[in-house]
VOPAGU-2260 file (C-alpha; in pm, 1 decimal, decimal comma):
REM VOPAGU-2260
SITE   aa  ch    i         X         Y         Z
SITE  UNK   A    0    -916,8    -655,7    1088,8
SITE  UNK   A    1   -1027,5    -306,8    1174,8
SITE  UNK   A    2   -1397,1    -236,6    1135,9
SITE  UNK   A    3   -1589,6      49,9     977,5
SITE  UNK   A    4   -1918,0     162,1    1130,6
SITE  UNK   A    5   -2190,8     312,5     917,1
SITE  UNK   A    6   -2233,9     380,9     548,1
SITE  UNK   A    7   -2350,9     675,8     342,9
SITE  UNK   A    8   -2679,9     651,6     150,7
SITE  UNK   A    9   -2681,0     804,6    -197,7
SITE  UNK   A   10   -2944,9     836,2    -471,6
SITE  UNK   A   11   -2967,6     520,0    -677,5
SITE  UNK   A   12   -2966,8     474,9   -1055,4
SITE  UNK   A   13   -3142,4     207,9   -1257,5
SITE  UNK   A   14   -2903,0     -78,8   -1331,6
SITE  UNK   A   15   -2881,5    -345,8   -1595,9
SITE  UNK   A   16   -2889,2    -686,2   -1428,3
SITE  UNK   A   17   -2757,9   -1003,1   -1584,8
SITE  UNK   A   18   -2994,5   -1252,8   -1424,3
SITE  UNK   A   19   -2904,9   -1618,1   -1391,2
SITE  UNK   A   20   -3198,5   -1693,1   -1161,8
SITE  UNK   A   21   -3423,8   -1785,1   -1452,5
SITE  UNK   A   22   -3361,2   -1895,5   -1809,4
SITE  UNK   A   23   -3107,7   -1635,4   -1922,9
SITE  UNK   A   24   -2777,6   -1817,0   -1888,9
SITE  UNK   A   25   -2622,5   -1687,1   -2209,9
SITE  UNK   A   26   -2513,1   -1344,2   -2090,2
SITE  UNK   A   27   -2139,6   -1284,2   -2095,3
SITE  UNK   A   28   -1933,0   -1069,9   -1862,2
SITE  UNK   A   29   -1853,1    -835,9   -2149,6
SITE  UNK   A   30   -1522,3    -704,3   -2277,7
SITE  UNK   A   31   -1367,0    -426,7   -2078,5
SITE  UNK   A   32   -1640,4    -425,1   -1813,7
SITE  UNK   A   33   -1569,4    -478,0   -1445,7
SITE  UNK   A   34   -1812,2    -756,7   -1358,5
SITE  UNK   A   35   -1894,6    -903,0   -1018,7
SITE  UNK   A   36   -2130,9   -1182,4    -925,5
SITE  UNK   A   37   -2370,7   -1225,1    -637,3
SITE  UNK   A   38   -2565,0   -1534,8    -538,7
SITE  UNK   A   39   -2859,9   -1464,2    -310,2
SITE  UNK   A   40   -2950,8   -1703,7     -31,7
SITE  UNK   A   41   -3311,1   -1722,0    -154,4
SITE  UNK   A   42   -3536,9   -1487,5    -348,0
SITE  UNK   A   43   -3830,9   -1571,4    -120,2
SITE  UNK   A   44   -3692,3   -1333,4     143,3
SITE  UNK   A   45   -3805,0    -973,7     102,9
SITE  UNK   A   46   -3499,0    -830,5     274,7
SITE  UNK   A   47   -3232,8   -1008,3      72,4
SITE  UNK   A   48   -3407,1    -928,0    -256,9
SITE  UNK   A   49   -3426,5    -558,0    -167,5
SITE  UNK   A   50   -3062,8    -558,2     -61,1
SITE  UNK   A   51   -2954,5    -731,0    -381,7
SITE  UNK   A   52   -3149,3    -485,8    -599,1
SITE  UNK   A   53   -3000,0    -187,7    -415,1
SITE  UNK   A   54   -2654,6    -340,8    -459,7
SITE  UNK   A   55   -2701,7    -379,7    -834,8
SITE  UNK   A   56   -2815,2     -18,7    -865,1
SITE  UNK   A   57   -2537,3     117,0    -645,2
SITE  UNK   A   58   -2280,0     -80,6    -844,8
SITE  UNK   A   59   -2419,0      66,8   -1168,2
SITE  UNK   A   60   -2355,3     415,5   -1029,3
SITE  UNK   A   61   -1990,4     318,9   -1014,5
SITE  UNK   A   62   -1978,5     162,8   -1362,0
SITE  UNK   A   63   -1980,7    -194,0   -1231,5
SITE  UNK   A   64   -2195,8    -471,2   -1381,5
SITE  UNK   A   65   -2348,8    -738,4   -1158,5
SITE  UNK   A   66   -2440,3   -1095,9   -1245,7
SITE  UNK   A   67   -2730,2   -1200,5   -1019,7
SITE  UNK   A   68   -2809,2   -1557,2    -915,8
SITE  UNK   A   69   -3067,9   -1713,5    -683,9
SITE  UNK   A   70   -2951,7   -2015,9    -483,8
SITE  UNK   A   71   -3309,2   -2087,5    -367,8
SITE  UNK   A   72   -3189,9   -2199,0     -25,0
SITE  UNK   A   73   -2967,0   -2480,6    -155,6
SITE  UNK   A   74   -2597,4   -2470,8     -60,5
SITE  UNK   A   75   -2494,2   -2705,5    -341,2
SITE  UNK   A   76   -2669,3   -2478,2    -591,2
SITE  UNK   A   77   -2501,6   -2171,1    -442,7
SITE  UNK   A   78   -2157,8   -2328,2    -452,0
SITE  UNK   A   79   -2218,8   -2430,8    -813,2
SITE  UNK   A   80   -2322,5   -2076,5    -898,1
SITE  UNK   A   81   -1995,5   -1946,6    -759,6
SITE  UNK   A   82   -1810,0   -2193,1    -982,6
SITE  UNK   A   83   -2016,1   -2059,0   -1272,6
SITE  UNK   A   84   -1928,2   -1698,3   -1185,4
SITE  UNK   A   85   -1560,4   -1783,2   -1189,8
SITE  UNK   A   86   -1587,2   -1953,2   -1529,5
SITE  UNK   A   87   -1769,2   -1646,7   -1663,1
SITE  UNK   A   88   -1480,1   -1423,7   -1563,3
SITE  UNK   A   89   -1613,0   -1217,7   -1273,3
SITE  UNK   A   90   -1358,8   -1004,6   -1091,0
SITE  UNK   A   91   -1524,7   -1041,3    -749,4
SITE  UNK   A   92   -1727,0   -1329,0    -604,3
SITE  UNK   A   93   -1998,1   -1229,2    -358,4
SITE  UNK   A   94   -2279,6   -1407,4    -179,7
SITE  UNK   A   95   -2534,2   -1399,2      95,3
SITE  UNK   A   96   -2418,3   -1739,6     222,7
SITE  UNK   A   97   -2677,0   -1999,3     318,1
SITE  UNK   A   98   -2483,9   -2199,3     575,9
SITE  UNK   A   99   -2156,5   -2112,1     746,9
SITE  UNK   A  100   -2022,1   -2465,3     691,1
SITE  UNK   A  101   -2205,7   -2565,9     374,2
SITE  UNK   A  102   -2090,1   -2247,4     202,1
SITE  UNK   A  103   -1720,2   -2319,8     254,5
SITE  UNK   A  104   -1671,9   -2480,0     -93,0
SITE  UNK   A  105   -1777,7   -2154,0    -259,3
SITE  UNK   A  106   -1522,4   -1960,8     -56,6
SITE  UNK   A  107   -1255,5   -2218,9    -137,1
SITE  UNK   A  108   -1336,7   -2189,5    -509,0
SITE  UNK   A  109   -1284,2   -1812,2    -489,9
SITE  UNK   A  110    -957,4   -1864,3    -302,8
SITE  UNK   A  111    -835,1   -2115,5    -564,2
SITE  UNK   A  112    -917,3   -1866,1    -839,0
SITE  UNK   A  113    -739,9   -1589,8    -640,1
SITE  UNK   A  114   -1055,6   -1379,2    -640,4
SITE  UNK   A  115   -1191,7   -1163,3    -357,5
SITE  UNK   A  116   -1495,8   -1305,0    -177,0
SITE  UNK   A  117   -1739,0   -1047,3     -38,6
SITE  UNK   A  118   -1978,3   -1200,3     215,0
SITE  UNK   A  119   -2295,6    -998,7     260,9
SITE  UNK   A  120   -2515,3    -996,2     576,0
SITE  UNK   A  121   -2383,1   -1327,7     706,1
SITE  UNK   A  122   -2056,4   -1516,7     697,7
SITE  UNK   A  123   -1868,4   -1836,9     620,8
SITE  UNK   A  124   -1680,5   -2025,0     890,9
SITE  UNK   A  125   -1315,3   -1917,4     915,0
SITE  UNK   A  126   -1361,9   -1679,1     621,6
SITE  UNK   A  127   -1140,5   -1424,9     792,5
SITE  UNK   A  128    -846,0   -1661,8     745,9
SITE  UNK   A  129    -854,8   -1583,5     372,1
SITE  UNK   A  130    -698,3   -1239,5     306,7
SITE  UNK   A  131    -941,5   -1184,5      19,1
SITE  UNK   A  132   -1250,4   -1231,8     238,6
SITE  UNK   A  133   -1449,8    -915,9     320,8
SITE  UNK   A  134   -1767,8    -894,3     528,3
SITE  UNK   A  135   -2030,0    -626,4     457,0
SITE  UNK   A  136   -2345,5    -608,6     667,3
SITE  UNK   A  137   -2427,4    -542,1    1030,4
SITE  UNK   A  138   -2340,7    -683,1    1371,6
SITE  UNK   A  139   -2616,8    -937,9    1416,3
SITE  UNK   A  140   -2543,1    -971,1    1787,3
SITE  UNK   A  141   -2647,1    -606,9    1823,7
SITE  UNK   A  142   -2981,3    -672,3    1654,1
SITE  UNK   A  143   -3066,6    -950,5    1897,9
SITE  UNK   A  144   -2949,2    -734,4    2186,5
SITE  UNK   A  145   -3182,6    -454,4    2081,3
SITE  UNK   A  146   -3478,5    -693,8    2062,8
SITE  UNK   A  147   -3404,6    -818,3    2413,1
SITE  UNK   A  148   -3336,9    -470,7    2550,1
SITE  UNK   A  149   -3677,8    -356,4    2428,2
SITE  UNK   A  150   -3864,4    -657,1    2566,5
SITE  UNK   A  151   -3683,2    -644,6    2898,7
SITE  UNK   A  152   -3832,3    -299,3    2950,3
SITE  UNK   A  153   -4193,9    -369,2    2852,1
SITE  UNK   A  154   -4273,5    -729,0    2946,0
SITE  UNK   A  155   -4478,9    -795,4    3259,7
SITE  UNK   A  156   -4340,4    -989,1    3553,4
SITE  UNK   A  157   -4302,0   -1365,6    3492,0
SITE  UNK   A  158   -4367,2   -1330,5    3120,7
SITE  UNK   A  159   -4351,5   -1628,0    2883,7
SITE  UNK   A  160   -4169,8   -1594,8    2548,8
SITE  UNK   A  161   -4181,9   -1799,9    2228,3
SITE  UNK   A  162   -3870,3   -1766,1    2006,9
SITE  UNK   A  163   -3870,2   -1830,6    1628,4
SITE  UNK   A  164   -3534,3   -1878,7    1455,6
SITE  UNK   A  165   -3396,0   -1875,4    1102,1
SITE  UNK   A  166   -3154,5   -2141,1     970,8
SITE  UNK   A  167   -2977,9   -2291,4    1274,4
SITE  UNK   A  168   -2632,1   -2300,7    1112,0
SITE  UNK   A  169   -2648,3   -1945,6     978,0
SITE  UNK   A  170   -2418,6   -1719,8    1179,1
SITE  UNK   A  171   -2685,0   -1446,7    1156,0
SITE  UNK   A  172   -2925,5   -1665,9    1349,6
SITE  UNK   A  173   -2661,6   -1771,2    1600,6
SITE  UNK   A  174   -2544,8   -1416,3    1670,5
SITE  UNK   A  175   -2896,6   -1273,8    1690,7
SITE  UNK   A  176   -2997,3   -1541,5    1939,3
SITE  UNK   A  177   -2684,9   -1486,1    2150,1
SITE  UNK   A  178   -2740,7   -1110,9    2162,7
SITE  UNK   A  179   -3105,6   -1156,7    2252,4
SITE  UNK   A  180   -3038,6   -1405,5    2530,3
SITE  UNK   A  181   -2757,3   -1192,7    2673,8
SITE  UNK   A  182   -2981,7    -887,9    2682,4
SITE  UNK   A  183   -3270,6   -1077,6    2839,9
SITE  UNK   A  184   -3043,1   -1204,1    3118,0
SITE  UNK   A  185   -3145,1    -893,2    3313,3
SITE  UNK   A  186   -3495,0   -1045,8    3337,7
SITE  UNK   A  187   -3446,8   -1381,2    3515,6
SITE  UNK   A  188   -3821,8   -1392,9    3581,9
SITE  UNK   A  189   -3893,5   -1440,5    3209,8
SITE  UNK   A  190   -3944,8   -1797,8    3085,8
SITE  UNK   A  191   -3856,0   -1915,3    2734,9
SITE  UNK   A  192   -4131,3   -2167,3    2675,1
SITE  UNK   A  193   -4024,6   -2302,3    2337,3
SITE  UNK   A  194   -3781,3   -2222,6    2055,3
SITE  UNK   A  195   -3887,5   -2319,4    1703,5
SITE  UNK   A  196   -3698,8   -2316,2    1373,7
SITE  UNK   A  197   -3925,5   -2161,3    1110,7
SITE  UNK   A  198   -3636,4   -2088,6     869,4
SITE  UNK   A  199   -3729,8   -1722,1     876,3
SITE  UNK   A  200   -4027,4   -1802,2     650,6
SITE  UNK   A  201   -4369,9   -1643,4     677,3
SITE  UNK   A  202   -4563,1   -1959,1     589,5
SITE  UNK   A  203   -4379,6   -2173,3     843,5
SITE  UNK   A  204   -4424,2   -1903,8    1108,4
SITE  UNK   A  205   -4800,6   -1901,3    1045,8
SITE  UNK   A  206   -4817,6   -2277,2    1097,7
SITE  UNK   A  207   -4590,9   -2269,6    1402,6
SITE  UNK   A  208   -4796,8   -1993,7    1564,9
SITE  UNK   A  209   -5114,5   -2191,9    1510,7
SITE  UNK   A  210   -4949,0   -2485,0    1689,3
SITE  UNK   A  211   -4834,2   -2259,9    1973,7
SITE  UNK   A  212   -5185,6   -2121,8    2020,4
SITE  UNK   A  213   -5315,7   -2476,6    2052,9
SITE  UNK   A  214   -5041,8   -2615,7    2275,2
SITE  UNK   A  215   -4913,9   -2334,0    2500,6
SITE  UNK   A  216   -5147,6   -2222,6    2778,2
SITE  UNK   A  217   -4999,3   -1874,0    2820,2
SITE  UNK   A  218   -4746,4   -1671,1    2625,1
SITE  UNK   A  219   -4686,8   -1297,7    2632,0
SITE  UNK   A  220   -4450,0   -1245,6    2339,4
SITE  UNK   A  221   -4330,2   -1409,5    2019,8
SITE  UNK   A  222   -3988,0   -1302,5    1897,8
SITE  UNK   A  223   -3878,3   -1371,1    1539,6
SITE  UNK   A  224   -3530,8   -1334,6    1394,1
SITE  UNK   A  225   -3663,6   -1160,0    1084,2
SITE  UNK   A  226   -3971,0    -966,7     970,4
SITE  UNK   A  227   -4097,9   -1231,6     729,0
SITE  UNK   A  228   -4153,5   -1470,2    1019,1
SITE  UNK   A  229   -4283,0   -1194,5    1247,9
SITE  UNK   A  230   -4547,5   -1097,1     993,3
SITE  UNK   A  231   -4653,2   -1461,1     973,3
SITE  UNK   A  232   -4696,0   -1453,8    1350,8
SITE  UNK   A  233   -4911,1   -1139,8    1323,9
SITE  UNK   A  234   -5128,6   -1300,5    1057,2
SITE  UNK   A  235   -5185,7   -1612,8    1263,4
SITE  UNK   A  236   -5257,6   -1424,5    1586,9
SITE  UNK   A  237   -5505,7   -1196,8    1406,4
SITE  UNK   A  238   -5691,4   -1495,8    1268,2
SITE  UNK   A  239   -5717,5   -1641,5    1618,6
SITE  UNK   A  240   -5823,1   -1312,2    1780,5
SITE  UNK   A  241   -5509,6   -1313,6    1996,3
SITE  UNK   A  242   -5305,2   -1025,2    1853,9
SITE  UNK   A  243   -5401,1    -771,5    2120,4
SITE  UNK   A  244   -5273,9   -1006,8    2393,2
SITE  UNK   A  245   -4927,6   -1077,3    2251,8
SITE  UNK   A  246   -4618,1    -865,3    2185,8
SITE  UNK   A  247   -4467,8    -952,8    1845,8
SITE  UNK   A  248   -4110,3    -851,9    1768,1
SITE  UNK   A  249   -3939,1    -877,3    1429,9
SITE  UNK   A  250   -3611,9    -776,4    1271,3
SITE  UNK   A  251   -3520,2    -605,1     941,6
SITE  UNK   A  252   -3745,8    -298,9     926,0
SITE  UNK   A  253   -3895,2    -413,3     594,1
SITE  UNK   A  254   -4166,7    -197,2     431,2
SITE  UNK   A  255   -4444,3    -448,0     516,7
SITE  UNK   A  256   -4320,1    -452,8     876,6
SITE  UNK   A  257   -4327,8     -72,8     893,6
SITE  UNK   A  258   -4685,9     -74,8     769,1
SITE  UNK   A  259   -4776,8    -337,2    1027,7
SITE  UNK   A  260   -4618,9    -134,2    1308,6
SITE  UNK   A  261   -4801,4     178,7    1193,4
SITE  UNK   A  262   -5126,9     -19,8    1195,7
SITE  UNK   A  263   -5068,3    -122,5    1558,4
SITE  UNK   A  264   -5010,0    -489,7    1477,5
SITE  UNK   A  265   -4637,9    -574,1    1481,5
SITE  UNK   A  266   -4502,8    -428,4    1805,2
SITE  UNK   A  267   -4142,9    -360,4    1712,9
SITE  UNK   A  268   -3872,1    -431,5    1456,2
SITE  UNK   A  269   -3501,5    -358,5    1429,3
SITE  UNK   A  270   -3395,2    -183,6    1109,8
SITE  UNK   A  271   -3120,6    -354,1     915,4
SITE  UNK   A  272   -3054,7     -91,0     650,5
SITE  UNK   A  273   -3031,9    -260,9     309,1
SITE  UNK   A  274   -2965,5      58,3     115,7
SITE  UNK   A  275   -2671,8     157,5     336,5
SITE  UNK   A  276   -2534,1    -196,5     328,2
SITE  UNK   A  277   -2563,0    -202,8     -52,0
SITE  UNK   A  278   -2385,3     130,3     -87,2
SITE  UNK   A  279   -2105,2      -2,7     131,5
SITE  UNK   A  280   -2083,0    -318,5     -79,3
SITE  UNK   A  281   -2065,4    -121,8    -403,4
SITE  UNK   A  282   -1790,9      91,6    -250,4
SITE  UNK   A  283   -1594,1    -225,2    -177,0
SITE  UNK   A  284   -1636,6    -341,4    -537,7
SITE  UNK   A  285   -1517,0      -2,7    -663,6
SITE  UNK   A  286   -1209,7      -4,1    -441,2
SITE  UNK   A  287   -1112,6    -347,9    -570,3
SITE  UNK   A  288   -1162,8    -231,8    -930,1
SITE  UNK   A  289    -946,9      72,9    -860,6
SITE  UNK   A  290    -659,1    -141,5    -744,8
SITE  UNK   A  291    -692,2    -166,9    -366,9
SITE  UNK   A  292    -561,2    -494,3    -227,1
SITE  UNK   A  293    -867,0    -681,3     -89,3
SITE  UNK   A  294    -661,2    -775,2     217,0
SITE  UNK   A  295    -640,6    -404,2     302,1
SITE  UNK   A  296   -1016,3    -347,4     281,5
SITE  UNK   A  297   -1185,5    -341,0     620,7
SITE  UNK   A  298   -1509,4    -517,8     703,5
SITE  UNK   A  299   -1814,3    -290,6     712,0
SITE  UNK   A  300   -2080,8    -287,3     983,9
SITE  UNK   A  301   -2392,1     -70,5     940,9
SITE  UNK   A  302   -2568,3       2,1    1275,1
SITE  UNK   A  303   -2915,7    -131,2    1357,8
SITE  UNK   A  304   -3200,3      94,1    1477,0
SITE  UNK   A  305   -3511,6      15,4    1682,5
SITE  UNK   A  306   -3849,1      88,4    1518,4
SITE  UNK   A  307   -4172,1     117,0    1718,6
SITE  UNK   A  308   -4502,3     299,9    1685,8
SITE  UNK   A  309   -4329,0     605,5    1834,4
SITE  UNK   A  310   -4085,3     653,2    1545,4
SITE  UNK   A  311   -4217,1     442,8    1255,6
SITE  UNK   A  312   -4338,0     748,2    1060,7
SITE  UNK   A  313   -3980,0     868,9    1019,7
SITE  UNK   A  314   -3870,1     538,2     869,2
SITE  UNK   A  315   -4172,6     520,0     640,6
SITE  UNK   A  316   -4080,4     859,8     496,9
């Protein structure tokens, strides 16, 4: 498929959300309404919740109702939620998939129902083989590349790096790691001491950093694949009095991360723009509603941007 770069940000309106994350499972799609469904990977992640909320609001601007579900990190739950969407008569299935293999049944359910499947932020293995599959997000390889490009410039000679990952079978994590390692290849003097899976979670990153402080004699940087984990690293290093000695790099450009950068704590993040991604997703929904063949709709990639102390004020505005 051809690719589209960038997306236009527009003012957002307040939307009505049909929430299936809690107890309200009685809401109907409604007669005459164009209804889509989205199942979030997990509502514990700041970024995906913000993206989902922007998507609901952007869809409302276009007269589209959104059924919202929270898979809580469980692929079987997410696949079941997609089945539920289909039964409830949605016109488009969408998800932030949990696992590129474990999420295949949800995609297959959409295919069997002859419904478009919009995959946000991450992907499902071989999804592109289904003509109704559309990806909306960013090129995660580029995000990892930007992290590595930044560190390659600032790290001292013979630096030691600790690397914290998200879910190992999430294509986001795989692509971000590949981009980072490719970019860091220009610094053969740098040593990767240990790579730890903290699932992109702040609490697990706090615990892992405490272990690193106890077990690793010297490390110059900790790189996380998202801001939630990076902020956990910052918290743990502060408690140990080590923050001034270590470069901490995150990814997402979340509001808490911006505040941390402005405070001189988190060193750098890479903005993944949830508002622009959501606007692009709502545009895809609207095109499908207006009769465009999903197979003719191109994937959308919103560019990443580096955020440091030098430019954080602009992003906070």
